[in-house]
C-alpha positions as CSV (number, residue, x, y, z in Angstrom):
1,M,-78.8,45.4,5.5
2,S,-79.9,42.1,6.7
3,F,-80.2,38.9,4.5
4,L,-84.0,39.1,4.5
5,N,-84.0,42.7,3.3
6,V,-81.9,42.0,0.3
7,L,-84.1,38.9,-0.3
8,R,-87.0,40.8,-0.4
9,D,-85.6,43.5,-2.8
10,V,-84.7,40.9,-5.4
11,L,-88.1,39.4,-5.3
12,S,-89.7,43.1,-5.8
13,R,-87.6,43.3,-9.0
14,P,-87.6,40.0,-10.9
15,E,-87.4,41.5,-14.4
16,E,-84.2,43.2,-13.5
17,V,-82.8,39.9,-12.4
18,T,-83.7,37.9,-15.3
19,S,-82.7,40.5,-17.7
20,T,-79.1,40.4,-16.6
21,L,-79.1,36.6,-17.5
22,K,-78.0,35.3,-20.7
23,P,-79.5,32.2,-22.5
24,Y,-77.6,29.1,-21.4
25,S,-76.8,28.3,-25.0
26,H,-74.7,31.5,-25.0
27,H,-72.5,29.9,-22.1
28,H,-71.8,26.6,-24.0
29,R,-68.7,26.2,-25.8
30,N,-67.3,23.5,-28.0
31,H,-64.7,21.4,-26.3
32,S,-62.1,22.2,-29.2
33,D,-62.4,25.7,-28.1
34,I,-61.3,24.9,-24.7
35,T,-57.5,25.4,-23.8
36,F,-55.6,24.0,-21.0
37,D,-52.4,25.2,-19.6
38,R,-50.2,21.9,-19.9
39,P,-46.8,21.8,-18.1
40,K,-44.0,22.0,-20.5
41,K,-42.0,18.8,-21.2
42,E,-38.4,19.4,-19.9
43,T,-35.8,18.6,-22.4
44,K,-32.3,17.3,-21.3
45,P,-29.2,18.6,-23.4
46,V,-28.3,15.6,-25.6
47,V,-24.6,14.6,-26.2
48,H,-23.6,12.0,-28.6
49,V,-20.6,9.7,-28.4
50,T,-18.9,7.6,-31.0
51,A,-17.3,4.0,-30.9
52,D,-13.9,6.0,-31.4
53,E,-14.5,7.8,-28.2
54,I,-15.0,4.9,-25.9
55,R,-13.1,2.0,-27.5
56,P,-10.1,0.1,-25.7
57,D,-6.6,1.0,-26.3
58,I,-5.5,-1.8,-28.5
59,N,-1.8,-1.4,-27.3
60,A,-2.6,-1.6,-23.7
61,V,-2.6,-5.3,-23.5
62,N,1.0,-5.6,-25.0
63,A,2.3,-2.5,-22.9
64,M,0.9,-4.6,-19.6
65,S,2.5,-7.8,-20.7
66,V,6.0,-6.0,-20.9
67,A,5.4,-4.2,-17.7
68,L,4.4,-7.5,-15.9
69,Q,7.5,-9.3,-17.4
70,E,9.6,-6.3,-16.1
71,I,8.1,-6.8,-12.6
72,A,8.4,-10.5,-12.6
73,T,12.1,-10.3,-13.5
74,C,12.6,-7.9,-10.3
75,K,10.9,-10.3,-8.1
76,G,12.6,-13.4,-9.6
77,M,16.1,-11.6,-9.3
78,F,15.6,-10.8,-5.6
79,D,14.0,-14.2,-4.9
80,K,17.4,-15.9,-6.2
81,W,19.5,-13.5,-4.2
82,A,17.5,-14.6,-0.9
83,Q,17.8,-18.2,-1.8
84,E,21.5,-18.3,-2.8
85,L,22.2,-16.0,0.3
86,D,20.4,-18.5,2.4
87,R,22.5,-21.4,0.9
88,A,25.8,-19.6,1.3
89,A,25.2,-18.1,4.8
90,P,26.7,-19.3,7.9
91,A,24.6,-20.1,10.9
92,K,22.7,-17.4,12.3
93,S,24.8,-17.6,15.6
94,K,28.0,-17.1,13.7
95,R,26.7,-13.9,12.0
96,D,27.7,-10.7,12.9
97,S,25.6,-7.4,13.0
98,L,26.6,-6.3,9.5
99,E,25.6,-9.9,8.2
100,D,22.4,-9.8,9.9
101,E,21.5,-6.5,8.4
102,L,22.0,-7.5,5.0
103,F,20.1,-10.7,5.4
104,A,16.9,-8.8,6.9
105,A,17.3,-6.1,3.9
106,V,17.5,-8.8,1.2
107,D,14.1,-10.7,2.9
108,E,12.4,-7.3,2.8
109,L,13.3,-6.8,-0.5
110,R,12.2,-10.0,-1.6
111,D,8.9,-9.4,0.2
112,E,8.2,-6.0,-1.3
113,A,9.0,-7.2,-4.9
114,A,6.3,-10.0,-4.3
115,L,3.9,-7.7,-3.1
116,A,4.4,-5.3,-6.1
117,L,3.8,-8.3,-8.5
118,D,0.7,-9.2,-6.6
119,A,-0.8,-5.8,-7.1
120,S,0.2,-6.0,-10.7
121,G,-1.7,-9.1,-11.1
122,T,-4.6,-7.7,-9.5
123,I,-4.6,-4.7,-11.7
124,L,-4.7,-7.2,-14.7
125,Q,-7.5,-9.1,-13.4
126,Q,-9.4,-5.9,-12.8
127,H,-8.8,-4.6,-16.1
128,E,-10.3,-7.8,-17.7
129,T,-13.4,-7.2,-15.4
130,F,-13.4,-3.6,-16.4
131,A,-13.6,-4.6,-20.1
132,H,-16.5,-7.0,-19.5
133,E,-18.5,-4.2,-17.8
134,M,-18.1,-2.0,-20.7
135,S,-19.4,-4.5,-22.9
136,V,-22.4,-5.0,-20.8
137,L,-22.9,-1.1,-20.7
138,L,-22.6,-0.8,-24.3
139,E,-25.0,-3.9,-24.8
140,S,-27.9,-2.0,-22.9
141,S,-27.2,1.1,-24.8
142,A,-27.6,-0.7,-28.0
143,A,-30.7,-2.3,-26.8
144,H,-32.1,1.1,-25.6
145,P,-34.6,2.7,-28.4
146,D,-32.8,6.2,-28.1
147,G,-29.3,4.8,-27.5
148,D,-29.1,6.2,-24.1
149,F,-26.2,5.5,-21.6
150,Y,-27.4,4.6,-18.0
151,R,-25.1,5.8,-15.4
152,P,-22.1,3.4,-15.7
153,M,-22.0,2.6,-11.7
154,E,-20.5,-0.9,-12.2
155,V,-18.0,0.2,-14.6
156,M,-16.9,3.0,-12.2
157,A,-16.6,0.6,-9.3
158,V,-14.0,-1.4,-11.2
159,G,-12.4,1.6,-12.3
160,D,-12.1,2.6,-8.5
161,N,-10.7,-1.0,-7.7
162,I,-7.8,-0.5,-10.3
163,M,-7.0,3.1,-9.2
164,Q,-6.7,1.4,-5.4
165,Q,-4.6,-1.3,-6.7
166,S,-2.4,1.2,-8.7
167,D,-1.8,3.0,-5.4
168,L,-0.7,-0.1,-3.7
169,L,1.8,-0.8,-6.5
170,C,3.2,2.5,-6.2
171,E,3.6,2.0,-2.4
172,H,5.4,-1.3,-2.8
173,S,7.5,-0.2,-5.6
174,Q,8.7,2.6,-3.7
175,A,9.5,0.3,-0.8
176,M,11.3,-2.0,-3.2
177,Q,13.5,0.7,-4.5
178,E,14.1,1.9,-0.9
179,R,15.1,-1.7,0.2
180,L,17.2,-2.2,-3.0
181,D,19.2,1.1,-2.3
182,Y,19.7,0.0,1.2
183,V,20.9,-3.4,0.4
184,L,23.6,-1.7,-2.1
185,E,24.7,0.5,0.3
186,L,25.6,-2.3,2.8
187,V,27.4,-4.3,0.2
188,D,29.3,-1.1,-0.8
189,R,30.1,-0.6,2.9
190,I,31.5,-4.0,3.3
191,R,33.4,-3.7,0.2
192,T,35.2,-0.5,1.2
193,K,36.2,-2.0,4.8
194,R,39.5,-3.8,4.7
195,E,38.7,-5.9,7.7
196,R,35.9,-7.1,6.0
197,K,37.6,-8.6,3.0
198,L,36.7,-12.3,3.9
199,L,33.1,-11.3,4.1
200,W,33.2,-9.0,1.1
201,R,34.6,-12.1,-1.1
202,K,31.8,-14.3,0.4
203,I,29.2,-11.6,-0.7
204,L,30.7,-11.2,-4.1
205,K,30.5,-14.9,-4.6
206,W,26.9,-14.8,-3.6
207,L,26.0,-12.2,-5.9
208,V,27.8,-13.8,-8.9
209,K,26.1,-17.1,-8.1
210,A,22.7,-15.5,-7.7
211,F,23.0,-13.9,-11.3
212,N,24.2,-17.1,-12.9
213,V,20.9,-18.8,-11.4
214,L,18.9,-15.8,-12.9
215,A,20.6,-16.5,-16.3
216,A,19.3,-20.1,-16.3
217,V,15.8,-18.7,-15.6
218,L,15.9,-16.2,-18.1
219,T,17.1,-18.8,-20.8
220,V,14.1,-20.8,-20.2
221,G,11.9,-17.9,-20.6
222,A,10.2,-18.1,-17.3
223,F,9.2,-14.3,-17.5
224,V,8.1,-14.3,-20.9
225,L,4.4,-13.6,-21.3
226,P,2.4,-13.5,-24.5
227,I,2.0,-10.6,-26.9
228,V,-1.3,-10.0,-28.2
229,H,-1.3,-8.3,-31.7
230,P,-4.4,-5.6,-32.8
231,I,-5.6,-8.5,-35.3
232,G,-6.1,-11.0,-32.5
233,V,-3.0,-13.4,-33.4
234,V,-1.2,-14.3,-30.0
235,G,2.5,-14.4,-30.2
236,T,5.4,-14.4,-27.8
237,V,7.7,-11.7,-26.5
238,V,11.2,-12.3,-27.7
239,L,13.7,-11.1,-25.0
240,G,15.0,-7.9,-26.3
241,V,11.4,-6.8,-27.7
242,G,10.2,-4.6,-25.1
243,A,11.2,-6.4,-22.0
244,T,14.3,-4.2,-21.3
245,L,15.2,-5.5,-17.8
246,A,15.1,-9.1,-18.6
247,T,17.1,-8.2,-21.9
248,A,19.8,-6.3,-19.8
249,A,20.1,-9.0,-16.9
250,A,20.4,-11.7,-19.7
251,T,23.4,-9.3,-21.1
252,L,25.0,-9.0,-17.7
253,C,24.9,-12.6,-16.9
254,R,27.0,-13.4,-20.2
255,E,29.5,-10.9,-19.2
256,L,29.9,-12.0,-16.0
257,D,30.4,-15.5,-17.0
258,E,33.1,-14.3,-19.4
259,S,34.9,-12.0,-17.1
260,H,37.1,-13.2,-14.1
261,D,37.8,-9.7,-12.8
262,E,36.1,-9.3,-9.6
263,D,36.0,-5.5,-9.3
264,Y,34.9,-5.3,-12.9
265,N,32.1,-7.8,-12.4
266,F,31.0,-6.1,-9.1
267,D,30.9,-2.6,-11.0
268,R,29.0,-3.7,-13.6
269,M,26.5,-5.5,-11.2
270,L,26.3,-2.4,-9.1
271,D,25.7,-0.3,-12.3
272,F,22.8,-2.7,-13.4
273,L,21.0,-2.4,-10.0
274,K,21.7,1.1,-9.3
275,N,20.7,2.4,-12.7
276,T,18.8,-0.1,-15.0
277,V,16.6,-1.8,-12.5
278,P,14.8,1.4,-11.1
279,V,14.5,3.0,-14.4
280,E,12.6,0.0,-15.8
281,A,10.6,-0.8,-12.9
282,E,9.3,2.8,-12.7
283,K,8.5,2.5,-16.4
284,A,6.5,-0.6,-15.7
285,K,4.8,0.9,-12.6
286,N,3.8,3.8,-14.8
287,C,2.5,1.6,-17.5
288,L,0.3,-0.3,-15.1
289,R,-1.0,2.7,-13.8
290,S,-2.2,4.3,-17.0
291,F,-5.8,3.8,-17.5
292,Q,-7.2,6.0,-20.0
293,A,-10.5,4.1,-20.3
294,A,-11.4,5.2,-17.2
295,H,-11.2,8.8,-17.9
296,H,-13.5,8.3,-21.1
297,V,-16.1,6.6,-18.8
298,L,-15.7,9.3,-16.1
299,K,-16.5,12.0,-18.5
300,I,-19.7,10.1,-19.5
301,D,-20.9,9.7,-15.7
302,V,-20.1,13.4,-15.0
303,K,-22.3,14.4,-18.1
304,I,-25.2,12.1,-16.9
305,K,-24.9,13.5,-13.3
306,N,-24.9,17.0,-14.5
307,G,-28.2,16.3,-16.4
308,E,-27.3,15.7,-19.7
309,C,-28.5,12.8,-21.9
310,V,-25.4,10.6,-23.2
311,R,-26.4,8.7,-26.3
312,I,-24.7,6.5,-28.9
313,N,-26.2,5.2,-32.1
314,K,-26.9,1.4,-32.3
315,F,-24.0,0.9,-35.0
316,D,-21.3,2.5,-33.0
317,A,-22.6,0.6,-29.5
318,D,-22.3,-2.8,-31.2
319,R,-18.9,-1.9,-32.7
320,A,-17.4,-0.6,-29.5
321,R,-19.1,-3.7,-27.6
322,Q,-17.4,-6.1,-29.9
323,E,-13.9,-4.3,-29.6
324,W,-14.3,-4.6,-25.7
325,R,-15.3,-8.1,-25.8
326,S,-12.0,-8.8,-28.0
327,H,-10.0,-6.6,-25.5
328,R,-11.4,-8.9,-22.7
329,Q,-10.3,-12.1,-24.4
330,S,-6.8,-10.7,-24.9
331,L,-6.6,-9.5,-21.2
332,K,-8.0,-13.2,-20.3
333,E,-5.2,-14.7,-22.2
334,L,-2.5,-12.8,-20.7
335,N,-3.9,-13.2,-17.2
336,T,-3.8,-16.9,-17.7
337,A,-0.3,-16.8,-19.1
338,F,0.6,-14.7,-16.1
339,Q,-0.9,-17.0,-13.6
340,N,0.7,-20.0,-15.1
341,S,4.0,-18.4,-15.2
342,R,3.9,-17.8,-11.3
343,T,4.0,-21.5,-10.8
344,G,7.0,-22.2,-13.2
345,Y,10.7,-22.4,-12.9
346,A,11.1,-18.9,-11.9
347,Y,8.9,-19.0,-8.7
């Protein structure tokens, strides 16, 4: 049927068309009767943290202080070895291959100890920066109306730097141990060869002299760093409290001074170098690598990335921020003392 035919049909039956229409008023509805399908607001799961969960380790500064002393003692000891060996050594043209080997090994040992100490100092500096970034993060959370944490990107970046320096410290500590083992192997090889008796006596004299110089260094407390008590009072580490390596070295130096038995002296030095030094250096390395605060922050970052809302109430945020600020101040004092000690008599 064409459009015109349909139109004619409609016009011929107007009453039917109009009867099907309802009055306009029947179509009108109040605005309050109209409903809209609004999109539902997405709700993230909320996780609340407390100050206790993200506070700094109050014992970390003291532990780091002792660890730095141990590594500084290693470096100071190997420095004295190299210096005394240089003083007592014949001209290079007059050395034999075994002497050259020993000199090179001692130089490498000193270099690795210096690199290990450099990495340790950088770790300390980065911990200070980490404490600052934590206080900034907590300040922003305290200022947020709901106490929300933002993703701790700056904090995580500093944490990554600390981990990288920790890996470097491990490398140099391992290399230092390998060089020390090799030096002791060379010295022992020289000792057991009868034809090397003259060279052996020179080396023994060198070792005793080096330990005597180390004793003088330990006496003036060149490797002693400040201890920061939890209440914020700064004291000083006394040899024998925590600084195991320095204490053992000082004790050994006294024994060597009192004994005139060359074989006994050598055996005591060998035992100290083979057993005490590696154990305490390993403890120091592990202490400086320990970084529990990074794990707590990493957990927060993972939760936020997974779509969770991490919050802290204002009271806890302010309390944790104050603790991190105090922690940073303690680290700053330790860092200053450490840098000052590196320009002292021991170096």
